[in-house]
C-alpha positions as CSV (number, residue, x, y, z in Angstrom):
1,M,325.5,-43.3,23.8
2,K,322.5,-45.1,22.5
3,N,320.8,-44.8,19.1
4,L,317.3,-43.4,19.8
5,A,315.8,-45.7,17.3
6,D,316.9,-48.6,19.5
7,V,315.4,-47.2,22.8
8,K,312.0,-48.9,23.1
9,I,309.2,-47.3,25.1
10,A,306.1,-49.1,26.5
11,F,303.4,-46.4,26.9
12,F,300.5,-47.2,29.2
13,D,297.0,-45.7,29.7
14,A,297.2,-44.4,26.1
15,K,294.3,-42.2,25.1
16,P,293.7,-41.0,21.5
17,Y,295.0,-37.5,22.4
18,D,298.1,-39.0,24.0
19,I,298.9,-41.0,21.0
20,E,298.4,-38.1,18.6
21,S,300.5,-35.6,20.6
22,F,303.4,-38.1,21.3
23,K,303.5,-39.3,17.7
24,K,303.8,-35.8,16.5
25,V,306.5,-34.8,18.9
26,N,308.3,-38.1,18.4
27,E,308.9,-37.2,14.8
28,R,311.9,-35.2,16.2
29,Y,313.2,-38.1,18.3
30,G,312.4,-41.3,16.5
31,F,311.8,-43.6,19.5
32,P,309.9,-46.8,18.9
33,I,306.8,-46.5,21.1
34,D,304.2,-49.2,21.8
35,F,300.9,-47.6,22.9
36,F,298.8,-49.7,25.3
37,P,295.3,-48.5,26.3
38,S,295.3,-50.4,29.6
39,H,296.5,-49.1,32.9
40,L,299.8,-50.3,34.2
41,N,299.4,-52.9,36.9
42,E,301.1,-56.2,38.0
43,K,299.2,-58.1,35.2
44,T,299.8,-55.7,32.4
45,A,303.5,-55.0,33.3
46,A,304.4,-58.1,31.1
47,L,303.5,-55.9,28.1
48,A,306.6,-53.9,28.8
49,R,308.9,-56.9,28.3
50,G,311.7,-55.9,26.0
51,A,311.2,-52.1,26.6
52,D,313.9,-49.8,27.9
53,W,311.4,-47.4,29.4
54,V,307.8,-47.4,30.6
55,C,305.7,-44.3,30.2
56,A,303.0,-44.0,32.9
57,F,300.3,-41.5,34.0
58,V,298.7,-40.5,37.2
59,N,296.2,-43.3,37.4
60,D,298.9,-46.0,37.0
61,D,299.4,-47.2,40.5
62,I,303.1,-48.1,40.7
63,N,303.1,-50.1,43.9
64,A,305.5,-52.7,45.2
65,Q,303.9,-55.5,43.1
66,V,304.1,-53.4,39.9
67,V,307.7,-52.5,40.7
68,D,308.6,-56.2,41.0
69,A,306.7,-57.1,37.9
70,L,308.5,-54.4,35.9
71,V,311.9,-55.5,37.2
72,E,311.0,-59.1,36.4
73,N,310.3,-58.0,32.8
74,G,313.6,-56.1,32.6
75,V,312.4,-52.6,33.0
76,H,314.3,-50.2,35.3
77,F,313.2,-46.8,34.1
78,V,309.8,-45.1,34.2
79,A,308.9,-41.8,32.6
80,L,306.0,-40.2,34.4
81,R,304.1,-37.9,32.1
82,S,302.8,-35.9,35.0
83,A,304.2,-33.5,37.7
84,G,302.9,-35.5,40.6
85,Y,304.3,-38.8,41.7
86,N,302.2,-39.8,44.7
87,N,301.1,-42.9,42.7
88,V,304.7,-44.3,43.0
89,D,306.2,-46.3,45.8
90,L,309.5,-44.5,45.8
91,R,310.8,-46.2,48.9
92,Y,310.3,-49.7,47.6
93,S,311.7,-48.6,44.2
94,Q,315.1,-47.6,45.5
95,G,317.8,-49.6,43.7
96,K,315.2,-51.2,41.4
97,I,313.6,-48.5,39.2
98,R,314.4,-44.8,38.5
99,Y,311.8,-42.2,37.7
100,V,311.6,-39.0,35.7
101,R,308.7,-36.6,35.5
102,V,307.4,-33.5,33.8
103,P,307.6,-30.8,36.6
104,A,305.5,-28.1,35.0
105,Y,303.5,-28.3,31.8
106,S,300.4,-26.2,32.0
107,P,300.5,-23.8,35.0
108,H,298.3,-21.3,33.1
109,G,295.9,-24.0,32.0
110,V,295.4,-25.3,35.5
111,A,295.0,-21.7,36.9
112,E,292.5,-20.8,34.2
113,H,290.5,-24.0,34.9
114,A,290.4,-23.2,38.6
115,L,289.1,-19.7,37.8
116,A,286.6,-21.2,35.3
117,M,285.3,-23.5,38.1
118,M,284.8,-20.5,40.5
119,L,283.0,-18.5,37.9
120,T,280.8,-21.4,36.8
121,L,279.8,-22.4,40.3
122,N,279.2,-18.8,41.3
123,R,277.1,-17.7,38.4
124,C,275.5,-21.1,37.7
125,T,276.4,-21.1,34.0
126,H,276.5,-24.9,33.9
127,R,272.9,-25.0,35.2
128,A,271.7,-22.2,32.9
129,F,273.1,-24.0,29.9
130,Y,270.9,-27.0,30.5
131,R,267.9,-24.9,31.6
132,T,267.8,-22.9,28.4
133,R,268.2,-26.0,26.3
134,D,264.8,-27.0,27.7
135,L,263.5,-23.6,26.8
136,N,263.4,-22.6,30.4
137,F,264.5,-19.0,30.6
138,S,263.8,-18.5,34.3
139,I,266.7,-17.2,36.3
140,N,265.2,-18.2,39.6
141,G,267.8,-20.1,41.7
142,L,270.7,-18.9,39.6
143,M,271.8,-15.9,41.7
144,G,275.5,-15.5,42.3
145,F,277.7,-13.1,44.1
146,E,280.3,-10.5,43.0
147,M,283.7,-12.0,43.4
148,Y,285.2,-8.5,43.3
149,G,286.5,-7.6,46.7
150,K,286.0,-11.1,48.2
151,V,288.8,-12.9,49.9
152,V,290.3,-16.0,48.1
153,G,292.7,-18.2,49.9
154,V,295.4,-19.9,47.8
155,V,296.9,-23.0,49.4
156,G,300.3,-23.5,47.9
157,T,302.4,-20.8,46.2
158,G,304.3,-22.9,43.7
159,I,304.1,-21.8,40.1
160,I,300.5,-22.8,39.6
161,G,299.4,-21.2,42.9
162,R,301.2,-18.0,42.1
163,I,299.7,-17.8,38.6
164,T,296.3,-18.5,40.0
165,A,296.7,-15.7,42.6
166,E,297.7,-13.2,40.0
167,K,294.7,-14.0,37.8
168,L,292.4,-13.6,40.8
169,L,294.1,-10.3,41.7
170,G,293.3,-9.3,38.1
171,I,289.5,-9.5,38.7
172,G,289.8,-7.5,41.9
173,M,289.8,-10.2,44.6
174,K,291.8,-9.9,47.8
175,V,294.3,-12.8,47.8
176,I,295.7,-14.4,50.9
177,A,298.0,-17.4,50.6
178,T,299.8,-20.0,52.7
179,D,302.8,-22.2,52.0
180,P,305.4,-24.0,54.2
181,Y,308.1,-22.3,52.1
182,P,306.5,-18.9,51.3
183,N,307.8,-16.7,48.5
184,R,307.8,-13.4,50.4
185,E,309.4,-11.3,47.7
186,W,306.7,-12.4,45.2
187,A,303.9,-11.9,47.8
188,A,305.1,-8.4,48.6
189,E,305.4,-7.4,44.9
190,K,301.9,-8.7,44.0
191,G,300.1,-7.6,47.2
192,V,299.4,-11.1,48.4
193,K,299.0,-11.5,52.2
194,L,300.8,-14.5,53.5
195,V,299.0,-16.2,56.4
196,D,299.0,-19.5,58.3
197,L,296.7,-22.2,57.2
198,E,294.1,-21.8,60.0
199,T,293.8,-18.0,59.2
200,L,293.3,-18.8,55.6
201,Y,290.5,-21.2,56.5
202,R,288.8,-18.6,58.7
203,E,289.1,-15.6,56.4
204,S,288.5,-17.0,52.9
205,D,285.3,-16.8,50.9
206,I,286.8,-19.1,48.3
207,I,289.6,-21.6,49.0
208,T,291.6,-23.0,46.0
209,L,294.1,-25.9,46.5
210,H,297.4,-25.9,44.6
211,C,299.6,-28.0,46.9
212,P,301.2,-31.4,46.5
213,L,299.8,-34.5,48.2
214,T,302.1,-35.4,51.1
215,A,301.6,-37.0,54.5
216,Q,301.1,-33.5,55.9
217,T,298.5,-32.4,53.3
218,A,296.5,-35.6,52.9
219,H,292.8,-34.9,54.0
220,M,293.8,-31.4,55.0
221,I,290.1,-30.5,54.2
222,N,288.1,-32.5,56.7
223,K,285.4,-32.1,59.3
224,A,287.5,-30.2,61.7
225,T,289.0,-27.8,59.2
226,I,285.7,-27.2,57.5
227,A,284.3,-26.1,60.9
228,L,286.9,-23.3,60.9
229,M,285.6,-21.9,57.5
230,K,283.1,-19.3,56.7
231,P,279.6,-20.7,56.3
232,G,278.9,-21.1,52.5
233,V,282.6,-21.2,51.6
234,M,283.5,-22.3,48.1
235,I,286.3,-25.0,47.8
236,I,288.1,-25.6,44.6
237,N,290.5,-28.5,44.1
238,T,292.6,-28.8,41.0
239,G,295.5,-30.4,42.9
240,R,295.1,-34.0,44.2
241,G,291.9,-35.8,45.2
242,K,293.1,-36.9,48.6
243,L,293.7,-33.4,49.8
244,I,290.0,-33.6,50.7
245,R,288.2,-36.2,52.9
246,T,285.3,-36.5,50.6
247,E,282.8,-38.0,53.1
248,D,283.3,-34.9,55.3
249,L,282.8,-32.6,52.2
250,V,279.5,-34.3,51.4
251,D,278.3,-33.9,54.9
252,A,279.2,-30.2,54.8
253,L,277.4,-29.7,51.5
254,V,274.3,-31.3,53.0
255,D,274.3,-29.1,56.0
256,G,275.2,-25.9,54.1
257,R,278.6,-25.3,55.8
258,V,280.2,-25.6,52.3
259,G,278.3,-23.6,49.7
260,Y,280.1,-24.7,46.6
261,A,282.6,-27.4,45.6
262,G,284.6,-27.5,42.3
263,L,286.5,-30.8,42.0
264,D,288.8,-31.6,39.1
265,V,290.2,-34.4,41.1
266,Y,288.7,-37.0,43.4
267,E,290.4,-39.3,45.9
268,E,289.1,-42.5,44.3
269,E,289.3,-41.3,40.7
270,E,291.5,-43.9,39.2
271,D,288.6,-46.3,38.3
272,Y,286.5,-43.5,36.7
273,F,288.3,-40.5,35.5
274,F,289.4,-40.5,31.9
275,E,287.0,-43.4,31.2
276,D,283.5,-43.5,29.6
277,Y,280.8,-44.7,32.1
278,S,277.8,-43.3,30.2
279,N,276.4,-46.8,29.7
280,R,277.5,-48.2,33.1
281,I,276.6,-47.9,36.7
282,I,278.9,-45.9,39.0
283,K,279.4,-48.1,42.0
284,D,281.2,-45.5,44.0
285,E,278.4,-44.1,46.1
286,I,280.3,-41.0,47.3
287,L,281.1,-40.0,43.7
288,A,277.5,-40.7,42.6
289,R,276.2,-38.6,45.5
290,L,278.5,-35.7,44.6
291,L,277.1,-35.7,41.1
292,T,273.6,-35.0,42.5
293,F,274.4,-31.7,44.1
294,P,273.5,-28.6,42.1
295,N,276.3,-26.6,43.8
296,V,279.0,-29.2,42.9
297,L,281.0,-29.1,39.7
298,V,283.0,-32.2,38.9
299,T,285.4,-32.3,36.0
300,S,287.5,-35.3,35.0
301,H,291.0,-34.3,35.9
302,Q,291.0,-32.0,32.9
303,A,292.6,-28.8,34.3
304,F,295.9,-29.6,32.5
305,F,294.1,-30.5,29.3
306,T,295.2,-27.9,26.7
307,R,297.0,-28.2,23.3
308,E,300.0,-26.5,24.8
309,A,300.1,-28.8,27.8
310,L,299.9,-32.0,25.7
311,H,302.8,-30.8,23.5
312,N,304.9,-29.9,26.5
313,I,304.2,-33.2,28.2
314,A,305.3,-35.1,25.2
315,D,308.4,-33.0,24.5
316,V,309.7,-33.0,28.1
317,T,309.0,-36.8,28.5
318,L,310.8,-37.8,25.4
319,N,313.6,-35.4,26.1
320,N,314.0,-36.9,29.6
321,I,314.6,-40.3,27.8
322,K,316.8,-38.7,25.2
323,V,319.1,-37.4,27.9
324,W,319.4,-40.9,29.4
325,A,320.2,-42.3,25.9
326,E,323.0,-39.8,25.6
327,D,324.5,-41.1,28.9
328,K,323.9,-37.8,30.6
329,P,322.5,-37.4,34.1
330,L,318.8,-37.8,34.3
331,V,317.0,-34.5,34.3
332,N,313.7,-34.2,36.2
333,E,314.5,-37.3,38.2
334,V,312.3,-38.1,41.2
335,C,313.9,-39.5,44.3
336,L,313.3,-39.9,48.1
337,N,316.1,-37.7,49.3
338,P,317.0,-35.1,46.6
339,N,320.1,-33.0,46.9
340,P,319.7,-29.3,47.8
341,D,319.7,-28.4,44.1
342,G,316.9,-30.9,43.4
343,T,319.0,-33.5,41.7
344,C,319.3,-37.1,42.8
345,S,322.6,-38.7,43.9
């Protein structure tokens, strides 16, 4: 049993909103936290010397070099303040560092953001906003379509995918869904048609991605799969950037095969998202190209970004560490080969 006031946390990639939410929630825990604005990498890992835990986010690349640097500085525990952990080299970390995460913190927020992106792209409200600020009240070029009765394909029926599907059913869309482990009882209850992935590609007017990034899902949206889709399909990604091969998406936008793209994530986002580049040049030519399309909406990994989510992230993260301090089994631990109940041996 450890005194919480003695458990030191090194917090990386700290933004003002992170600091505010964690400080407020930490009033109930009392951990000493050092907030660092820099990303975690092999050079900055030395900042964690003397800490018991490191707290990291999605754009902290915890590769083999970072693992070695943390271990060299005496750190063997990392609290990920995110659900995803594809930025972690779990295999190399075995026996060196243990990880916990926040499995679900804003499922309604992410689902609502996906829906907002669909509505914005369809009805061109983002373009109308700027047009009317220039006193241009023409509606030429802003025509949308009625989403009522259209087919939306939901890829992934975890909690976020299910909530998204239910919201889309609420506006009268026909929902089809795919998942390697389908929840048939839920689908039957809600009137969602479960299909294979190829069928979803062929039948959907809108495709929204809510699946994890794995070896099987990496670049699942590519030239070949786009060719299966309806001409003018809308693709929404609030999951992980590497679900889409962006070069192929750009080509499909140019030739009109893809009619709309809403991207809250981007496969090379770590250098740009969450940062202010308004006075700098974007050297990523693909991202720069995406930003020129009138039928593309890019947001900076903000689907999760609600007051409720920030509170939940802080509370679950600090409670994960509190459980460790109380010498209890780590909850929400991430490991390569979890037990059937999801725990790690």
